[in-house]
C-alpha positions in Angstrom: 23.7 -21.6 34.8 23.4 -24.6 32.4 20.6 -24.5 29.9 17.3 -26.1 30.9 17.6 -29.7 30.0 14.1 -30.0 28.7 14.5 -27.0 26.4 17.9 -28.4 25.2 16.2 -31.8 24.5 13.4 -30.0 22.6 16.0 -28.2 20.4 17.9 -31.3 19.7 14.7 -33.3 18.9 13.3 -30.4 16.8 10.2 -30.1 18.9 10.7 -26.6 20.4 8.2 -24.1 19.2 10.2 -21.0 20.2 13.9 -21.6 19.5 14.7 -18.0 20.1 13.9 -18.6 23.8 16.8 -21.0 24.0 19.3 -20.2 21.2 21.4 -17.1 20.7 22.7 -14.6 23.4 21.0 -14.9 26.8 21.7 -12.9 29.9 20.8 -14.8 33.1 21.4 -14.4 36.8 24.3 -16.6 38.1 25.1 -16.1 41.7 23.4 -12.8 41.7 25.3 -11.5 38.7 24.2 -11.0 35.1 26.0 -13.6 33.1 26.0 -13.8 29.2 25.5 -17.2 27.6 25.5 -17.9 23.9 23.9 -21.2 22.9 23.8 -22.8 19.5 23.0 -26.2 18.0 25.3 -27.6 15.3 25.2 -31.3 14.9 27.8 -31.2 12.2 30.4 -29.4 14.4 32.9 -30.9 17.0 33.9 -27.5 18.5 32.5 -24.0 18.7 34.1 -20.7 19.6 32.5 -17.3 19.9 34.5 -14.6 18.2 34.0 -10.8 17.6 33.8 -9.1 14.3 37.6 -8.9 14.1 38.0 -12.6 14.7 39.1 -12.3 18.3 38.0 -15.2 20.6 35.5 -14.3 23.2 34.7 -17.7 24.6 34.9 -21.4 23.9 31.7 -23.3 23.6 31.1 -26.3 25.7 29.4 -29.3 24.0 26.6 -30.2 26.4 25.4 -33.2 24.4 26.8 -35.5 21.8 24.1 -34.3 19.4 25.8 -30.9 19.0 24.3 -28.5 21.5 26.9 -25.9 22.6 26.9 -23.3 25.3 29.5 -20.6 25.7 29.8 -18.7 29.0 31.0 -15.1 28.5 30.7 -14.2 32.1 29.9 -10.6 32.8 31.3 -9.4 29.4 29.1 -7.1 27.3 28.9 -7.6 23.6 30.2 -4.7 21.5 28.9 -5.1 18.0 27.9 -8.4 16.7 29.4 -11.8 17.4 30.2 -14.7 15.2 30.7 -18.5 15.6 33.8 -20.3 14.6 33.0 -24.0 14.1 35.2 -27.0 13.3 35.2 -30.7 12.7 37.5 -33.2 11.1 36.9 -31.6 7.7 38.0 -28.2 8.7 37.0 -24.8 10.2 34.5 -22.3 9.1 32.8 -19.2 10.5 29.2 -18.1 10.4 26.9 -15.4 11.8 24.4 -16.8 14.3 20.8 -16.8 12.9 19.6 -16.4 16.4 21.3 -13.1 17.0 19.0 -11.1 14.9 15.7 -9.5 15.9 12.3 -10.1 14.3 11.9 -8.8 10.8 8.2 -8.3 11.1 6.5 -5.3 12.7 3.4 -5.5 14.9 1.6 -3.5 12.2 2.4 -6.1 9.6 1.1 -8.9 11.8 -2.0 -7.0 12.6 -2.8 -6.3 8.8 -2.3 -9.9 7.9 -4.5 -11.0 10.8 -7.4 -8.9 9.5 -6.7 -9.9 5.8 -5.4 -6.4 4.7 -1.7 -6.9 4.1 -2.1 -6.2 0.4 1.7 -6.4 -0.4 2.0 -9.7 1.4 4.8 -10.8 -0.8 7.1 -8.1 0.7 6.7 -9.8 4.1 6.3 -13.5 3.5 8.4 -15.7 1.3 12.2 -15.7 0.9 13.9 -12.3 0.5 17.6 -11.5 -0.1 18.4 -8.9 2.5 21.1 -7.3 4.6 20.7 -7.2 8.4 23.2 -5.2 10.5 25.7 -5.4 7.7 25.2 -9.1 7.2 23.9 -10.5 4.0 21.6 -13.4 3.9 17.9 -14.4 3.3 14.8 -13.6 5.3 12.2 -16.3 5.4 8.6 -16.0 6.6 5.6 -18.4 6.4 2.1 -18.6 7.9 1.5 -21.9 9.7 -0.5 -21.2 12.9 -1.1 -24.7 14.1 2.4 -26.0 13.5 4.4 -27.0 16.7 7.6 -26.2 14.9 8.7 -24.9 11.5 12.2 -25.1 10.1 13.9 -23.8 6.9 15.6 -26.8 5.2 17.6 -26.9 2.1 20.9 -27.8 0.4 22.7 -25.4 2.8 21.8 -27.4 5.9 21.6 -31.0 4.5 17.7 -30.7 4.7 18.0 -31.2 8.5 15.1 -29.7 10.3 16.9 -29.4 13.5 19.3 -26.8 12.1 17.2 -23.7 11.4 14.0 -23.7 13.4 12.0 -20.5 13.1 10.6 -17.9 15.4 6.8 -18.0 15.9 4.6 -15.0 16.3 1.9 -16.5 18.5 -0.7 -13.8 17.7 -1.2 -14.9 14.1 1.0 -17.9 13.5 3.7 -16.4 11.2 7.1 -18.0 11.5 10.3 -16.2 10.5 14.0 -16.5 10.4 17.0 -14.6 8.9 19.7 -17.0 7.7 23.0 -15.2 7.1 25.2 -16.2 4.2 22.5 -17.6 1.9 22.4 -16.3 -1.6 19.9 -16.4 -4.6 19.6 -19.8 -6.2 19.4 -21.8 -2.9 16.8 -24.5 -2.9 14.7 -24.7 0.2 11.4 -25.9 1.8 9.7 -25.7 5.1 9.8 -28.6 7.4 6.6 -28.5 9.6 5.9 -30.4 12.7 2.1 -30.7 12.7 -0.1 -30.3 15.8 -0.7 -34.1 16.0 1.9 -36.9 15.5 5.6 -36.9 15.0 5.9 -37.1 11.2 7.0 -33.9 9.7 5.5 -32.3 6.6 7.9 -31.0 3.9 6.2 -28.1 2.1 7.1 -25.7 -0.7 6.8 -22.0 0.2 3.3 -20.6 -0.6 5.0 -17.3 -1.5 8.0 -18.7 -3.3 9.0 -16.4 -6.1 10.9 -19.2 -7.9 10.6 -22.9 -7.9 12.7 -25.8 -9.1 11.9 -27.1 -12.6 9.2 -29.8 -12.3 9.1 -32.6 -11.5 11.4 -31.3 -8.7 9.4 -29.2 -6.1 11.7 -27.2 -3.9 11.3 -23.5 -3.6 14.3 -21.4 -4.7 15.6 -18.1 -3.3 15.1 -15.6 -6.2 17.3 -12.7 -6.9 16.3 -9.5 -5.2 17.6 -7.4 -8.2 14.7 -5.4 -9.7 14.1 -5.4 -13.4 14.9 -2.1 -15.2 11.6 -1.5 -17.0 11.3 0.4 -20.3 7.5 0.4 -20.5 6.9 3.7 -18.7 5.0 5.3 -21.6 2.7 2.3 -21.8 2.0 2.1 -18.1 1.3 5.8 -17.9 -1.1 5.7 -20.8 -2.9 2.6 -19.3 -4.0 4.6 -16.3 -6.3 6.7 -18.3 -7.3 4.0 -20.8 -11.1 3.5 -21.4 -11.3 -0.2 -22.2 -15.1 0.1 -22.7 -14.7 2.3 -25.8 -11.5 0.9 -27.2 -10.7 -2.1 -29.4 -9.7 -5.2 -27.5 -8.7 -8.2 -29.6 -7.0 -10.9 -27.6 -4.8 -13.7 -28.7 -5.1 -16.5 -26.2 -2.1 -18.8 -26.1 -0.5 -21.6 -24.3 3.1 -20.6 -23.8 4.8 -24.0 -24.2 3.0 -25.0 -27.5 2.9 -21.9 -29.6 6.2 -22.5 -31.4 9.1 -24.9 -30.7 12.9 -24.9 -31.3 14.6 -27.9 -32.8 18.2 -27.2 -31.7 19.5 -30.5 -30.5 16.0 -31.7 -29.6 12.5 -30.2 -29.5 11.8 -27.6 -26.9 9.5 -24.6 -26.2 10.5 -21.1 -26.7 11.9 -19.3 -23.7 10.4 -16.1 -22.3 13.1 -14.1 -23.9 12.9 -15.9 -27.3 9.1 -15.5 -27.2 9.4 -11.7 -26.5 10.8 -10.9 -30.0 8.9 -13.5 -32.0 5.5 -13.1 -30.5 5.6 -9.3 -30.4 6.3 -9.2 -34.2 3.6 -11.8 -34.9 0.9 -10.1 -32.9 1.7 -6.7 -34.4 1.5 -8.2 -37.9 -1.8 -9.9 -37.1 -3.3 -6.8 -35.5 -4.0 -8.1 -32.0 -4.2 -5.6 -29.1 -3.5 -8.2 -26.3 -2.1 -11.6 -25.6 -3.6 -13.7 -22.9 -1.4 -16.4 -21.4 -2.9 -19.6 -20.1 -1.7 -19.9 -16.5 2.1 -19.7 -16.1 2.2 -19.8 -12.3 4.2 -23.0 -11.4 2.3 -26.2 -11.8 3.5 -29.7 -11.3 1.4 -31.4 -14.1 2.2 -29.9 -17.5 -1.0 -31.5 -19.0 -3.1 -29.3 -16.7 -2.1 -26.3 -18.9 -1.4 -24.4 -15.7 -5.0 -24.7 -14.3 -3.8 -26.9 -11.4 -1.3 -24.5 -10.0 0.5 -24.8 -6.7 2.8 -21.7 -6.6 0.7 -18.6 -7.0 3.6 -16.3 -6.8 6.1 -18.1 -9.0 6.2 -18.1 -12.8 7.0 -21.5 -14.2 10.7 -22.2 -14.7 10.0 -24.2 -17.9 10.6 -21.1 -20.0 13.2 -19.2 -17.8 13.6 -17.1 -14.7 11.3 -14.5 -13.2 13.6 -11.9 -14.7 13.1 -13.4 -18.1 9.3 -13.2 -17.8 9.7 -9.5 -16.9 11.7 -9.1 -20.1 8.9 -10.7 -22.1 6.2 -8.4 -20.7 8.4 -5.4 -21.1 8.9 -6.2 -24.8 5.2 -6.7 -25.4 4.5 -3.3 -23.9 7.2 -1.6 -26.0 5.6 -3.1 -29.0 2.1 -1.9 -28.0 0.7 -5.3 -27.0 -1.1 -5.7 -23.6 -0.5 -8.9 -21.6 -3.2 -10.6 -19.7 -2.6 -13.6 -17.3 -5.0 -16.5 -16.7 -5.2 -16.6 -12.9 -6.7 -19.5 -10.8 -8.0 -18.6 -7.4 -10.9 -21.2 -7.5 -9.0 -24.4 -6.5 -5.6 -26.0 -6.1 -4.1 -29.5 -6.3 -3.9 -31.8 -3.3 -0.2 -32.6 -3.9 1.4 -33.3 -0.5 4.1 -30.7 -0.8 1.7 -27.9 -1.6 -1.0 -26.0 0.2 -3.0 -29.1 1.2 -3.2 -29.4 5.0 -0.3 -27.1 5.0 0.4 -26.9 8.7 -1.2 -30.2 9.5 -4.6 -28.7 9.5 -7.0 -27.6 6.7 -5.4 -24.2 6.6 -6.1 -22.9 3.0 -9.0 -25.3 2.3 -12.3 -26.1 4.0 -12.1 -29.1 6.3 -15.6 -30.4 5.2 -15.1 -32.1 1.8 -18.6 -30.8 0.9 -17.1 -27.4 0.9 -13.3 -28.1 0.5 -13.0 -30.6 -2.3 -14.0 -30.2 -5.9 -15.7 -33.4 -7.1 -15.2 -32.8 -10.8 -11.5 -31.9 -10.8 -10.2 -33.7 -7.7 -8.8 -30.5 -6.4 -9.2 -28.5 -3.2 -11.3 -25.3 -2.7 -9.9 -22.2 -0.9 -11.7 -21.2 2.3 -12.7 -17.6 1.2 -14.1 -17.0 4.7 -10.7 -17.0 6.3 -9.0 -13.5 6.4 -5.5 -14.9 5.8 -6.6 -16.9 2.8 -8.4 -14.0 1.2 -5.3 -11.9 1.9 -3.1 -14.6 0.2 -5.2 -14.7 -2.9 -5.6 -10.9 -3.2 -1.9 -10.5 -2.8 -1.2 -13.0 -5.5 -3.4 -11.0 -7.9 -1.8 -7.7 -7.0 1.6 -9.3 -7.2 1.3 -10.2 -11.0 0.0 -6.7 -11.8 2.6 -5.0 -9.7 5.8 -6.9 -10.0 5.3 -8.2 -13.6 3.3 -5.3 -15.0 0.6 -7.6 -16.4 -2.3 -5.6 -17.8 -5.0 -7.7 -16.2 -6.2 -11.1 -15.1 -8.6 -13.5 -16.6 -10.1 -15.1 -13.5 -10.7 -18.8 -14.1 -13.7 -20.8 -13.1 -15.6 -18.0 -11.3 -18.9 -19.9 -11.5 -17.4 -22.7 -9.4 -16.5 -20.1 -6.8 -19.9 -18.4 -6.7 -22.1 -21.5 -6.2 -21.8 -23.9 -3.2 -23.6 -26.6 -5.2 -21.4 -26.4 -8.3 -20.9 -29.9 -9.8 -22.6 -31.3 -6.7 -25.7 -33.4 -6.2 -28.3 -32.9 -3.5 -26.9 -33.6 -0.1 -23.3 -33.0 -1.3 -23.1 -29.3 -0.4 -23.6 -27.1 2.6 -26.0 -24.2 2.2 -25.0 -20.7 3.3 -26.3 -19.1 6.4 -29.5 -18.1 4.7 -30.1 -21.6 3.3 -29.0 -20.6 -0.2 -26.5 -22.0 -2.7 -24.5 -18.8 -3.1 -21.0 -18.8 -1.7 -21.3 -15.5 0.2 -17.6 -15.5 1.3 -16.4 -16.0 -2.3 -18.7 -13.2 -3.5 -17.3 -10.8 -0.9 -13.7 -11.8 -1.8 -14.3 -11.1 -5.5 -15.9 -7.8 -4.8 -13.1 -6.8 -2.5 -10.4 -7.9 -5.0 -11.9 -6.1 -7.9 -12.3 -2.9 -5.9 -8.7 -3.0 -4.8 -7.4 -3.7 -8.3 -9.4 -0.7 -9.6 -8.0 1.6 -7.0 -4.4 0.5 -7.1 -4.0 -0.3 -10.8 -6.3 1.8 -12.9 -6.6 0.5 -16.4 -5.9 -3.1 -15.5 -8.6 -5.5 -16.7 -10.3 -8.1 -14.5 -12.1 -10.6 -16.8 -14.4 -13.3 -15.4 -14.8 -16.7 -16.9 -18.3 -17.1 -15.6 -20.7 -19.5 -17.3 -24.0 -18.9 -15.5 -26.6 -16.1 -15.5 -25.3 -14.5 -12.2 -26.4 -10.9 -12.3 -23.9 -8.1 -12.5 -20.6 -9.9 -12.9 -19.2 -6.9 -14.8 -21.1 -4.2 -13.0 -19.5 -2.0 -10.3 -19.5 -3.1 -6.7 -21.2 0.1 -5.6 -24.2 -0.9 -7.9 -24.4 -4.4 -6.4 -22.2 -6.1 -9.0 -19.0 -8.2 -8.6 -16.8 -5.5 -10.1 -15.2 -7.3 -13.0 -14.3 -5.2 -16.0 -15.7 -7.8 -18.4 -17.1 -11.3 -18.6 -16.6 -14.1 -21.2 -19.8 -14.6 -23.1 -20.0 -18.4 -22.7 -23.6 -18.5 -23.9 -22.7 -16.9 -27.2 -19.7 -19.2 -27.7 -21.8 -22.4 -27.3 -24.7 -21.1 -29.4 -22.6 -19.8 -32.2 -20.6 -23.0 -32.5 -23.7 -25.1 -32.3 -25.2 -23.1 -35.2 -22.1 -23.2 -37.4 -21.7 -27.0 -36.8 -25.0 -27.6 -38.5 -25.2 -28.5 -42.1 -26.3 -25.3 -43.9 -29.5 -27.0 -45.0 -30.6 -27.2 -41.4 -29.4 -23.8 -40.2 -32.8 -22.2 -40.8 -34.2 -24.2 -38.0 -31.6 -23.0 -35.6 -31.5 -19.3 -36.4 -32.2 -18.5 -32.7 -28.7 -19.8 -31.9 -27.3 -16.9 -34.1 -29.6 -14.2 -32.9 -30.4 -15.0 -29.3 -27.3 -13.3 -27.9 -28.6 -9.9 -28.9 -31.4 -10.2 -26.4 -28.9 -10.1 -23.5 -25.8 -8.5 -25.2 -25.8 -5.5 -22.9 -26.6 -7.2 -19.7 -22.8 -7.5 -19.1 -19.6 -6.2 -20.7 -18.9 -9.2 -22.8 -15.9 -10.7 -24.4 -16.7 -13.0 -27.3 -14.3 -15.9 -26.7 -13.5 -18.8 -29.1 -11.2 -20.2 -26.4 -8.9 -23.2 -25.9 -11.8 -25.0 -24.2 -13.5 -25.5 -27.5 -10.5 -27.2 -29.3 -9.6 -30.0 -26.7 -10.9 -33.2 -25.3 -12.2 -34.6 -28.6 -14.0 -31.5 -29.6 -11.8 -31.0 -32.7 -10.4 -27.8 -34.1 -12.6 -24.9 -35.1 -12.0 -25.8 -38.7 -12.9 -29.4 -38.3 -16.1 -28.5 -36.4 -17.3 -26.9 -39.6 -19.6 -28.9 -42.0 -19.0 -29.7 -45.6 -15.9 -30.5 -47.7 -12.5 -28.8 -47.1 -13.5 -25.7 -49.1 -16.8 -25.3 -47.3 -15.1 -25.9 -43.9 -12.7 -23.0 -44.6 -15.5 -20.8 -45.9 -17.6 -21.5 -42.8 -14.6 -20.8 -40.5 -14.0 -17.5 -42.2 -17.7 -16.7 -41.8 -17.7 -17.6 -38.1 -14.8 -15.3 -37.5 -16.3 -12.5 -39.6 -19.6 -12.7 -37.7 -17.7 -12.5 -34.4 -15.8 -9.4 -35.4 -19.1 -7.7 -36.4 -21.0 -8.8 -33.2 -20.9 -6.4 -30.2 -18.3 -7.4 -27.6 -14.5 -7.5 -27.3 -12.8 -10.4 -29.1 -10.7 -13.4 -28.1 -9.3 -16.2 -30.4 -7.2 -19.1 -29.2 -3.9 -19.6 -31.1 -4.1 -21.9 -34.2 -7.5 -20.8 -35.3 -5.8 -18.2 -37.6 -3.9 -21.0 -39.3 -6.9 -23.2 -40.0 -5.6 -26.1 -37.9 -7.2 -29.4 -38.9 -6.3 -31.2 -35.6 -7.3 -30.1 -32.2 -4.8 -28.5 -29.9 -2.1 -30.7 -28.4 -0.1 -29.1 -25.6 2.9 -31.3 -26.3 3.6 -30.1 -29.8 3.8 -26.7 -31.5 1.1 -25.3 -33.8 0.9 -26.6 -37.3 2.9 -23.8 -38.8 3.6 -25.9 -41.8 0.0 -25.3 -42.9 1.1 -21.8 -44.1 2.9 -23.6 -46.9 -0.6 -23.8 -48.5 -2.3 -20.8 -50.0 -5.7 -21.7 -48.5 -4.4 -21.6 -45.0 -2.5 -18.4 -45.6 -5.8 -17.1 -46.7 -7.4 -17.8 -43.3 -4.5 -16.2 -41.6 -4.7 -13.1 -43.9 -8.5 -12.9 -43.1 -7.9 -12.8 -39.3 -5.2 -10.2 -39.8 -7.6 -8.0 -42.0 -10.5 -8.5 -39.6 -8.2 -7.3 -36.7 -7.1 -4.3 -38.7 -10.6 -3.3 -39.7 -11.8 -3.7 -36.1 -9.0 -1.6 -34.7 -9.4 1.1 -37.3 -13.3 1.4 -37.3 -14.7 3.1 -34.2 -18.1 1.8 -35.1 -16.8 -1.7 -34.3 -15.7 -1.0 -30.7 -16.9 2.4 -29.4 -20.4 1.3 -28.4 -19.7 -2.4 -27.8 -21.7 -2.3 -24.5 -24.5 0.1 -25.5 -27.6 -0.9 -27.5 -27.3 2.2 -29.8 -24.2 0.7 -31.3 -26.1 -2.1 -33.1 -29.1 -2.5 -35.3 -30.4 -5.5 -37.2 -31.1 -4.8 -40.8 -32.8 -8.2 -41.2 -32.6 -11.2 -39.0 -35.8 -12.9 -40.4 -34.6 -14.3 -43.6 -34.0 -17.7 -42.0 -34.9 -19.7 -45.1 -31.8 -18.4 -46.8 -29.8 -18.0 -43.6 -28.9 -14.4 -44.5 -28.4 -12.0 -41.6 -27.5 -8.3 -41.9 -26.9 -5.6 -39.3 -25.3 -2.2 -38.8 -22.7 -1.2 -36.2 -22.6 2.5 -35.2 -19.9 4.6 -33.7 -20.7 7.4 -31.3 -21.0 9.6 -34.3 -24.0 8.0 -36.0 -22.8 9.0 -39.5 -19.9 6.6 -38.9 -21.2 3.0 -39.3 -20.4 -0.3 -40.8 -22.7 -2.8 -42.6 -22.3 -6.6 -42.2 -24.1 -9.1 -44.4 -23.8 -12.8 -43.7 -24.8 -15.4 -46.2 -24.5 -18.7 -44.2 -25.4 -21.2 -46.9 -23.4 -22.3 -50.0 -26.0 -20.7 -52.2 -25.0 -17.3 -53.7 -27.5 -14.6 -54.2 -27.4 -11.8 -56.8 -29.6 -8.8 -56.6 -30.2 -9.2 -52.9 -31.6 -6.0 -51.5 -30.9 -4.7 -48.0 -31.9 -1.5 -46.3 -29.1 0.9 -45.2 -29.0 4.1 -43.2 -28.0 6.4 -46.1 -28.2 6.6 -49.9 -24.5 6.9 -50.9 -21.7 4.8 -52.2 -20.8 1.8 -50.1 -17.3 0.4 -50.4 -16.9 -3.3 -50.0 -14.1 -3.2 -47.5 -14.0 -6.9 -46.6 -15.3 -10.0 -48.3 -14.5 -13.4 -46.8 -15.1 -15.0 -50.2 -12.3 -13.0 -51.9 -9.6 -15.0 -53.7 -6.9 -13.7 -51.3 -8.7 -15.5 -48.5 -9.2 -18.8 -50.4 -12.8 -18.0 -51.5 -14.5 -18.2 -54.9 -13.8 -14.5 -55.5 -17.5 -13.5 -56.0 -18.3 -10.0 -54.8 -19.5 -6.5 -55.5 -16.7 -5.1 -57.7 -15.4 -2.9 -54.9 -18.7 -1.4 -53.9 -22.4 -0.6 -54.5 -24.5 2.6 -54.8 -27.4 2.8 -52.4 -30.6 4.3 -53.6 -33.2 6.4 -51.7 -35.6 3.4 -51.9 -37.3 2.4 -48.6 -36.5 -1.1 -47.6 -37.0 -2.9 -44.3 -36.6 -0.3 -41.5 -34.6 2.1 -43.6 -35.3 4.9 -46.1 -32.4 3.7 -48.4 -31.4 0.4 -49.8 -28.9 -1.3 -52.1 -28.9 -4.4 -54.3 -25.8 -6.6 -53.6 -24.3 -9.9 -54.5 -23.9 -12.3 -51.7 -21.1 -14.9 -52.2 -21.6 -18.4 -50.7 -20.8 -19.0 -47.1 -19.5 -15.5 -46.6 -19.4 -12.4 -44.6 -19.3 -9.1 -46.5 -18.5 -5.7 -44.9 -19.5 -2.3 -46.4 -18.5 1.2 -45.4 -20.3 4.4 -46.6 -18.1 6.7 -48.7 -19.6 10.1 -49.2 
């Protein structure tokens, strides 16, 4: 019985939504007998022959249409084993396995879990996977596009012809899938999608592509299925029981492409593998505990620094392959350095080949622009109320932690997720079901995500960039919080920079900018961040923000950093601050490493290194970061002199560190401060020391405290305060 003409026409015209109903082996009644037909569409072929595994001919195919639709009648024969197709044209003869001879690769349970948003390891089912089916090697493809009328895999292997490899649709939840025999890693591909309306097809990158062509090209690429042989087992095991609340965390935030360049036949960024050795050695020398990478998921516009990402499962190919990135993370771990990834679930670009109107409908984003378009960034906002979208984002987060062993995620732009009116005027946003401005779906998504991460990857950090006073960002979900491990202290960052940018003569009028943070320091688990956002868009570098001549600028910068390391909270510095960069960060060039030719800039770098080492070696500076008993002001009222002093305590109250900050250029001799004990106090750090580029004024190595009551303490000591300095003392009994 010849194939139904309408079905054949639909295959030829690439409009058939269920090609497996037509193509492949079909048993049909002909004159009362079961008859086997094999149908296939090959517009590039002139002849087709069905053969068995040994190459023996089973039947000749009849070309039913000039476009290339073939039908082979095998009569009442029964297939023993798999069949193959022998094709020919003027250019020669070749043999293939029929993609339409393979059963579905997705189980009903997989489909059910994705439908309810709980297929946590989504990357194992969707995307492109090198596989072997029934002894045949090839690639499995699967994509979610529920409203599409037809989806095809297209690529170099089929001349980007959407008629050649249409996919099977699972009607229950809109997943399309196909196994294509003979394909290997490295093949470029996309999905050609016939939308629900119109006849113009969409050409889309794979939302779960594990590798992508190097921008500006946009095709997805079949990645190798070979697993990396990890050597960080000791690190990963120790991380499971790591208490981040009571351990030192000093983060080096960096943009991968502009840290250091190579000049071998032209200027280029370091690769993942090159960076592994150089960065690990540098961070160990500088005393950092973690490195945080600005987003490295693939993004078309380099100038977005990764924050306008399209491929949430693919590391950028600008620095190497997925395997190369695993080598980088592995090397960091073997050198005792944690690796955090900046992750962007708040929005995505509207590029036509990406997630935007993916299947011809607003699939990943809200249809209403008041909910689905970000007015400030020109990007689209994920629809967190849709199960499959939440599943997609959750799986992306878990993917980086699982497959690449990242030690945590810094979640970008959380405030924009939490508030429906973020960057919107009255009338430009849609209230929630209670009439409020809170994005209830986003709140539930974040709670669910943080809960899952805590269960699946103990010790992994989830850090929120959240700039408002939303309550409980870093509190457990079971206590009504969002469940993040920590939150950037954006208020502290803005206040402290505003204070330090003032001419010292005016600082006494702005002392609240320095002290206000202690009024809310324990409301969240805070990270003190001097981030990339503060050294771009005309804001200038940290050094250039400082007032005064070049000497005073450097002294102010050292004081700023010294105050930060004494203040409760974990630490984060953006790359380049340790060099004392004069210019603001430029993503197109490397850091100004040549500044280290000058002693004054080597002094700033040495100061950061020594701060990190002091911080890591003194429990009083990290054990009680998030508890009020870990901090006590000695004096925060001497605003006329801009002198501020405080004590940091460890769990053992006898272990403490004293910080004294003189934030004017006027030195003070015989300045008395109260201290917890009458004993010898060693001057362990002094930002004015000559080795840091200071005037070398200090306390001769230490000071003896006396049992003389002063301020709130029964003991006190008389010290010398260098100009624009932070001095640190430790009791030596």
